[in-house]
N, C-alpha and C positions, 0 to 999 in steps of 0.2 A: 102407853108409850112414855119412855124416859124422857125426863128434862133434856140431855142431850139429843134425842132424836128430836124433840121439837125445835131445836135449833138449826135443823138442817136447812141450807139454803141451795138455791139455784137450779138448774136443770138436772135431771136424772141421769145416771150414767146404765145404759141399759144392756142386759145380758140377754141374749137370746136361748132358749131352753127347749131342746127336742126331746119328746117323751112319747110313748106309745099310749093313749089314753083312750083309746077305742078299738074295738075288735077289727081284724083277726089281732091287733096287738096284745101284748100280755099286760092287760090292764093294772093288775094288781101290781106288777114291777113298776110300770108307769106311775101309778099313785103313789108308792113307796118313795121312787126317785124324787117327784115332785115336793112331797112331804120334807125330804132332806134339803132340796133347794131353799125352799120355801122359808124353814127355820132360820136357815143360815142368813138369807137375806134378810129376814126380821131382824136378826141379831146384829148384824152389819150396820143397819139403819138405827138401831137401838143405841149403839156407840158411835154416833156420828157420822156415817154413810163413808163414803171415799172424799175424803179430805172436804168435808162439809156437803157435798153433794148426794141425794139419795141414790141408793142401789134400786134397779128395777128389773124385774123378771119379767120377759116377754116369751109367752108360752106358745108353741105350736105342737099340735097332735101330729104324730107321724102314722098311727095306725099300722105300725110294722111296714109301710110301703116306702121302699128305697126312692122312688119316683117322686113320692109325696114330700119326703124329706129334702131331696135335694131343691125342690121348689120352695120350701120354707128356709132354706139357706139363703136362696137368692133374695126373697122379700124381707130377710132379716137383716140382710147386709145392705140393702135399699134403705131400711128404716134407721140405720146408722148403729146398730149394736156394736160395742166395742168387742164380743167375743161370744162365742156360743159354747153353750154348756148340754151334758145330758147324754141321751139315748140308752136304750138297753139292748135293744137287738142289733147283732153284730153286722148283718148284712146293711141294715138300715143306716148304722153309724159309718160303715163304710162308704156309702154313696154321699153322707153329708161330710166326711173328712175330704172325700175328692172334692167336691164343689167348694168346701172351705180353702183347700188349698188352692185352686184355680183363682179364687176371688182374693186371696191374702187376707182371711179372715180368721183369727186366733180361734181354735176349738180344742177344749178340754174335755174329752170324752169320759164320760162318768163310770159306764158300766159294761160296753161292749169288749169282748176280747179276742176277736179274730187277728190273728197276727198282721195281717197285711191290710191295714185299715185304707193305707194308700199304695198304690203301685210303685211310685219311687219314693225315696226319702225326703221328708218336709220338714221344715222349720215351723209350719203353721199349727202343726196338731202336736198334743200331748195327751198322755192317757193314764188315768188312776188305776184302773183295773188290771190285774194281772195277765199278760199275753195267754192265748189258749194253750201254746207249747208247754208253757210252765205248769199251769193250772193242772192240766190233764196228764202231764207226766208225773206229778204229784198224785193224781187218782190212780194211775197205774201202778205205782210203786206200792199204794195201800191194796190193790187187788192182788199182785203177787206176792205180797207180803203174809195176805190172808189166805194164801194156797190156790188161788185161782190162775190156773194155765191155759184153759179152754174157756175163752170168752166170748159170748155172742154178742153181737150189736145189732139192734132192730133200728134200721135207718129211713131217712126219707131223702129225696133230692134237695139239697141245699149246699152253698158253698160252706157253710158253718158246719153241718154234719159231716160233710166230705173231708173237711180239715180235721175235726176229732178223731174220726176214723182212721186217718193216716197217721195222725199222732199216737194213736194207741196202738195200732198195727208195728208202725216202726220201732215202739218201745218194747212191746211184749216180746214180738217175735225175735227181737235181739237178745231177750234173755230167756228164749226156749220155750215159750208160749205160742198160742195160736190164737187168732182173733177171726171169727167166723161171722160174716155180713151176712143179715136177713132183710132183705128189701121190703119195705112195708107197702109198696106200691102194688106188690104182687102177693101179699100175704095176709089173710085173716088173723086175728089174734089167736083163733084156736089153733091154724096152721102153724103160728109161731111155737105154740105150745109141742106140737110133733115134731118140729125141726129141733127144737131143744133136746128133747129125749133121743132121737135118732143121731144127733152129733155130739151126744156126751158133753153138753155144756155145763159148767159148773157156776156160770155167771151169765147175765142178762142184762146189758145196759141199754137204757131208752134214749136213743138219740133221735127223737122224734118230739113233734109238736105237743103241746097241752091246751086244753085238756084231750083233744082227740090228735093221735090215737093212743097216748100214753095212758091215759085211765082205763079204756078197754083191755089193753094189753097185761097192766098191773091185775086185774079182775081175773082174766082169764088164767094167768101163770098162778096168781094164788088159790083159784079155784081147784087147781089142776093136781091129784094126788100125786101122779108121778114125778110132778117138779117140787115137792117139800122142802128139799134140801136146796134148791137153787137160790142165790142170792141175786137180787134185782137191785141195779144200780142207775143213778141219774146223775152223770157229772155235770150236767148243764144246769142244776138247781132246780128242778120242778118243785121237789117237796119244800123246797125254802117259805113259800107262801100258803097262808092258811087256806086257800081254796082246795090245796090238794088234800088236805086231811078232812076237809067237808065232803069233798067227791069220793074218797076212798076209805074213810074211817079206820079202822084198825090195819086193814090191807095197805094203808100208806106209809106204815112205820116199817123201821129196819132196813130203809132204802137209801143207801150213801149217797150223798152229793157233794159238790163243792161249794164252799162257803168262803167269802173273804173278809173275815173278822179275825181279830186276836184272840188269843186264850183268856186274855185278861185286858178288860177296857181299860184305858188311863183315866185319871178323873175328868178329863175334857169329855172321853168317849160316856163315861157314865152319866154324866150331866146331859149330854145330848140323848143319850138313849130314853131316860125319864121323859125329856120334852117331846121327842119323837113317839113315845107311848103315848103320851096324852094327845097329840095332835092327830093319831091314826087310829086310837081307840084299842089297838093291838099292840103285839112286840113287833117292833120294828126290825125289817129283814138287814141283810148287809146293804141291799140297794139303797135304802134310806140313809144310811152312813155315807154311801158313796156320793149322794147327792151333796149330803152337808160338806163334806170334805171338797166338793167341786168348786161351790161358791167360796169357801175359807180360802183357796188357792188363788181363784180370780181376784177376790177383794185384794189379798195382799199385792199382787202383781199390780192392779190398778193404783193401789194407794203408792207403791215405790216407783211406778214406771208411768202412770197415767194412762189415759184411754186411747193413746195413738198405737192402732193396730200392729204396726210393726216393730216398736219398741216392746210392745208386749210378748210378741212371739220371739224376739231376741232375749227375752228374760227367763225362758224357759230353764237354761241349764243353771241359773242363778237362784231360782226358787229353793226355799227353805222355810217350810210351814207345818208347824203342830198341827196334825189332823186328828180325827177321833179314833183312828187306827195306827197311829205312829207319824213320826217326822217323814215328811213329803218332799221327797226330790226328783229331779229327772235327769235322766241319762239315756246315752244311745246305748241300745242292747243289740248285740248282733242279731240280725234276721229280722228285725223290727223296724219299719220304716218311721215312727212316731217316736216323740220323746217320751221315755217311759218311766214310771215309778216303779222301780225293780224291788223295791222294799214291801209291797202289798202282802200282806199276811195272806196264806192259803190254808184252809184246813179242809179235811173231810169229815163230815157229821151225818149223823141220821136223826129221825125220830125215834124217840124212845117207846118201845112197844107197849111199857108199862104205864107210860104217861107221854101220849102221842105230842103234845104241846111243849114237851122238853126235848132239847136237842142233846145228843151224846157226841163228844168229839172224839172220833175214831182214829184219827191220825192227823199229823200236821208238817207243813214242810219243814225240813231238819233245820233251813237256814233262820226260822222263827222261833221265838222263845215256846218253851211247852211246860211251862213251871205251873199252869192252873188249869183247871178241868171246869172253868166257869162256863155256865149256858145261860142263854136268855131267858 
């Protein structure tokens, strides 16, 4: 611990962190998000804390359960946290955001993308990750640019998957393409293969849970000689994490997904990447960077406006923080109910078949820089 950190005095300033750390939550995503949050908290405290007070993270496991998340928000509010951070799963983050809005508790959502995090516009909630409508339209641009106009989507019942299907259908059909829905509550992976052949699809998107049924679907399609030319895609980002490569091996490569990193990290981003790699003992995902940036923003808000919840919420439009992936500012975005970082980077990447631990950048949002093909 640094000399400055040892001089911190007084009671801690507490931030509540919501994370999926047990099944059926996506545990690997939760672990990466937590690593980013914890690294940033440590660095804040190593440089004097929040005006001399230590920053403390109070972690609660949501296990991908919306009701459990809402109960955690109630508990954390009673414990006196200044703000909430985190959550990966969109449906869970929506429950947390709704409860935070009702309680008047500032919440900076780290990773969830569902456009409608709250039913009505709120001053209490801000978000770092790009809204689903933006990211998935970037993905649709990639598909159309690659020549895919008959796109099948394997789906499961979920507000998140339904929203993704709607975004893709609206965007693709308005440009002359077709989206074919395959209901995985009624189809086996082998039946999916038959449907893809019968309906002349050139791409299959996995709008389903991981590892089940995503992994069996990939294995079935990769093993079907009739589908040797079909592209498999996973806009929700399942191939981002090491477990995907472990479970699928070579079959998990060349499956494009969305990732929220710039093509070139800033010096801050590169330094944080090194520290995260050491903490995780593997390459950090974009989710780990989202965790770090969440605390960076909240720490700056706390230093500038104190721990009063109302003052913190009022400060969202005045935030200007240099994060690992660019300068973070929040604004009102049409159709989005929360304060939104509109400049979050969006890429389409895949795992290189020749080197599955390496990511290839296939497409990037035109609004972002495309000057480098840097890979983690």
